[in-house]
C-alpha positions, 0 to 999 in steps of 0.5 A: 325541489329547487335545488341539491341542497333542499333535496339532501335536507328533505332526506335528512329530515325523514319527513316524507317524500324521500323517493322523490327527493333522491330521484331529483338527486340523482337527475341533477348529479347526471347533469354535472352541473355543480350538483356534486360539489353541492352534495359533498359541501352538505354532507350528502354521503352521511345523509345517503349512508344512513338510507343504506341501512332501511330495508327499502329495495326502491331507496336502496337502489336510488341511493346506490345509483346516486352513490355510484355516480359520486364515486366517479370522483377520487376524492368522493371515493375516499369520503365513501370509505370513510363513512364505511359504505363497504360494510353497508354493501356487504351487508345488503349483498347478503341479505337482499337478493334483488338483481337491481340492487346487485348491479348498481352495488357492483358499479359502486364497488367497480368505481371504489376498486379504482383506489388500492387503498380500498382493495384491503377494505373490500377483502376484509368485508369479503365484498370479493367472496359475495360478488363470486357467490352472487355471480355464480348464482344469478341469471340476470345479464346486467348482474353478470356484466357488472359483477364481472366488472367489479371483479376485474377492477378489484383484481387489477390492484390486488396483491399476491394474497388477494389473487391467491384468495380469489383463485381459491373461490374459483373467481376466474373460473366463474367469470370464464363460465360466462363466455358461453353466454349469449349476450356480446355485452357479458362475452366482451366483459369476460375477455376484458376480465381475462386481459386485466387478470392475465395482466396482473398475474404477469406483474406479480410474477407469482408462478402458482397463481399464474398457472391457476388462473390459465387452468381456471380460464381453460378448465381442468381437464383436456376436453374442457380446455380443447372446448374453451380454446375453440370458444375463444378462437371462433370469436376471432377476428371480430374480438381482438382481445382474444389474440391478446389473451392467448399471448398472455396465456403463452407468456406464462411459462409454467402453462406452456405444457398445460396449453399443449393439451388444448392443442392451442398451437393447431388453432394458431396455425390454422388461423395464421394460414388465412390471416395476418394476426400480430399477437398470434405470431408472437403466441406461436413463438411462445408456445415453441419453447415447449417441446410438446408443443414443437413436436405438434407444431412440426406435424402441421403441414407447411410449418416451415413456412409459418415459422420461417416467414417470421425470419423473412419478415421486414417487422422486427418483432417477429425477427426478434421472438422467432430468433429467440425461439430457434435455440429450442429446436437446436437438438432436434436434428430432423427439424433443423435439417428441414428448416435448413432445406428451406433456406434457414442459413441464408436468411440468418446471414442476411439478418446478420449482414443488415445488422452489421451495415446498420451497427458497424463501428466508425473510426476504428483506426484512431491514430496518433498525430505522427501517423500519416493521414491515410484512405481508410476507404478499405473499412467498408463490409464486403459481406453486405448482400447486394439486395436491398433490405427495407426495414419495416417502418413499424416498430418492434416487439420488445419482450417485456422486462421480467414478464411484466406488461406495461400498465400505460395505455399502449399496453395489450393489457391495458384496460381503464376504469370506467369513469362514464356515468350509467344511463340509469341516471336518466332512466332507471329502468332502462337497463339495456342502455346501461349495458350497451353503452358501459365502458364505451372508452374501453372499446376504443382504446383497448380493442383498437390498439394496434402493433404499431401503437404497442412496440417501440421503434428500435433496430435488431436487438444485440442479444438477438444477433448473439443467439443468431451465432450461437445457433449457427455454432450448435447446428454445425454439428449437424450432418452436411450442415457445415458444408453449406456454411462453406459459402463466401457470404457466410464467411465474409459476414462472419468476418465482418461481425468480428471486425466491425461490430464492438466486442465482436472479436470476443464472441468465441462462437463466431470465431468457431463457425470459421473453425467448423468451417476450415476443419471439414476436409470436405470443404477445402475445395470451396475454401480454396475456390472461394478464396476464404482464407485469402479473403481473411488475409486480405482483410485482416492481415494487410494492415493499412497502418503501421502496427505500432501506431494503430492498435486496431490493425494490430488486433486484427492482423492477430485475429486474422492469423488466429483465423488462418492458422486454425485452418489445419484440414490443409495438412491433413492426407486429404487436403495434401493429396488434393493440393499436390493433385492440382499442382501436379496436373500438367494442364495448362489451360487458364482455369488450371493455371488459376487453380494452381496459383491458388494453390500457390498463395494458399500453401505457405498460409495454410501449412502451419506445423508440417515443415516437411509438407511445407518444403515438399510443396514449395520444391517438389510441386514448384509452388515457390517457382510459381510465387516467384513467377508472379513477383516477376510481373508486377501487373499480375493480379495475384501480386499482393497474394504472393507478397501476403505468401512470402511474408507467412513464409518468412514468419514460419521460418522465423526470418526476421530484420533486426535493428542495431542499437544505437543511441540517437541524438536528443538535442539536435543541435550538435552543429552549434558546438563546432568550433570553425577552423582556420581556412587553409584549403578551398575545395572547388565542387564540380557545380562550381561551389567553394567550401573552405575547410582546414587542411590539418583536420582533413589530414588527421581524420582521413589517411587519403587527404593526409596523403594528399596534403603531405609534403612532397606528394601530390601537387595538392599540398602546394595549392590552396584550392583543391578540386574534387569531382564526382561529389555532390557539395551536400555530401562533402559538407556533410563530410566535413561536419562529420569529421568534426564530430559524429552525430546522427543529427548532422547526417543528411536527410536525403537517402541519396546523400546518405548512401553518397556520404558512405561512398566517399568516407569509404573512399577516403578511408574513414572507416570508422565513420563509415561503419557508424553511417552504415549502421545508422542507414541499415536502421533507417530502412523504410518503405520509402527508400528501400529501393534506393538503398537496394540499388545502392547495395547492389552497385556499391554496398556489397564491396563494403565490410559492413555493407556486404548484407544491406541488400539482404536486410532490405529483403528482410525488411520488406517481408518482416516489418510491420509497416503498411502492407500496401506500401511494402507491396509498392516498394517490391514493385518498384525493385521487381520493375527495376534492373535489379528485378532478378538479383531481388529473387535471387537474394529472396530465395537465399533467405528462404533456403536458410530459413527452411534448412533452420526448421527441419532436423538434420537427419531429414535427408529427404526435406534437405534435399528438396531444400537445396533443389529449391530455385525461382526459375531464373535459370 
């Protein structure tokens, strides 16, 4: 023979020498030197398919070998189907019981099964059924190997109905029976088949098929399942596919109870104690979703270390699946207590803290252009543990969507279809080489997949974090757990989550955790000494921006107050006894004094709906006295906390600062409308400035000027230049403008000049103008000028009818406004260290007494008595 064409012509002529021509064709096809194209162009399939109908085992075997090589090409497979090869194969399998023919048929079937379009035709001609029957009856290892592979390929592209049909034929069971074979290649083929079969049923999401598959793999009785699991487990660690098969079975939720009877969880834990196995760790967590497996698991020695080791792992794969498993334990108090004893809560808090550190929102206070540029350095999570936590460089495990497993080569269930030529193309009798070299690429891809190639890189899942918080909420009901949660790190981490994670404030479970902690009266000492409530107030209720300008500051202020108001245990009898005992202790050591200060700054925050108790503590137990002593000293480390306490106290007694409703100028250019009057008098100031004015206007607007310029009165009536002492030129200029027409746009911007102007208008008896300016000034009180206004009010304002209460208005503003907390503290410190410090505390006491009197009933003589006894200690 000199070419493929001549060999095919000889076969087609059927004049003898067919066997030799077929041997030549197989040899040429194996060389891949263009023989395939020549074979296709000459119609080789049509010629050889006729030979399949002859009853000649040798000829049939050679034809099947050639067609097997030919079927490696996708276009060629379509051609084979068009010529009805499947029908011929079905006939041969039914009527010829020769192993050398069978394994070549199975090889051809496996390659044809790569095309999904061929599967229906295979079922039509009962290829699957006959293959199962031959597999169950043959003793040939090579036939078993190729039959198992053929069934695997058919299953991979079968529909739900097809898989159900295969299960009815007990195909999976018959394949699984070969797992006991002494031939390593057959065992490997079974493992690959199990992998592909389990992947397919998971992908098709057919519950009955999935469960039936597991039952056929392990056996339908407890004894058989135990034996088969032992066989599988004993193949580890040499056969990594076993762990992936176990993982796939564990992903079938309906099979978890069945896997319990095989004692799989025991085998997995024993292996994990000795070696690290990625898929067995995942399988363990999946098995623990079943209560029967959990019962068996907690009976194993060191089970806590095995499970909690996943949570402390640096691999997010294990962390995620372990956290997803935790809720299944939450109704078993004994088990949870044992895990808590082993440090479960600190582990979860650490994970939560690291998640916050990674996912913290940036620019959480977007202000309008009107707002001041402020330092936002305070927005740093203070709950993150000081110890570093190195994230594992390896990627995490992501649960497959809808229990599907990806079909790409990075999937643990990937098993590519063999496309290599079998060795029989060179030596038809060397069947051992055919098996040993079969699917070599499968071994390289499937068996050597590492977890790093299977899972994708990502951080801790949002859903996982939500489950951590939900789990912590559920276990708070367990005895003593809530006591362990009264920890500063726990508290601040939950605050971080609510404050810095997007939509974290909407997580009701996070708020419940804090409520549980504060509701337990046995936690009161920890709450007090660890300053949990103060921490909340410092971080959430002391806005770094003006509340009207920053929605975020407004939100977190409301959130902080909501958390603090839920602290009801302080109002209990136990809480009352603890606080009164501390405040009544005569011991004056530094430790006791610090504790008294802590109680003092807490009480206005935590005593919510009990006015009697609040007044009792403020007056009889000298809490108010302690607070006043703190703000007397602007260097006291508790100064800010005391201010926060006073702010809370003002809120409770309903003291507010109300601004008057006035109309502000819209044009801001009223000075242009003033008509210049004839100059009839020049006013000379102390600084030498000369200001022109009109005597008639001055006399008309001011009784004092009218008397000054009246003929027969003072000497100024006859002078063209009048000297005014002890007043600035800026003040007089504003005064003269305002005599022409009053408008807020004409008022001086400098607060000192404005206050001087009020003094001058009163001095020159322009009462109406004076009242208007005072109202404007009160509305203009801010953290930048309140100390100046307060000093003026004490020196002069108290003499005025409308200015008599300006000092109290300043105090109200400082403790009730929505200004920045740091600015309010700064202003209070300025007043405190000034000569008006004592007067400031007296005004504060006056307002507090009024407020407390308003929240008690008329017949509550005891509370009224203590309100009257309330003192700041100034005397």
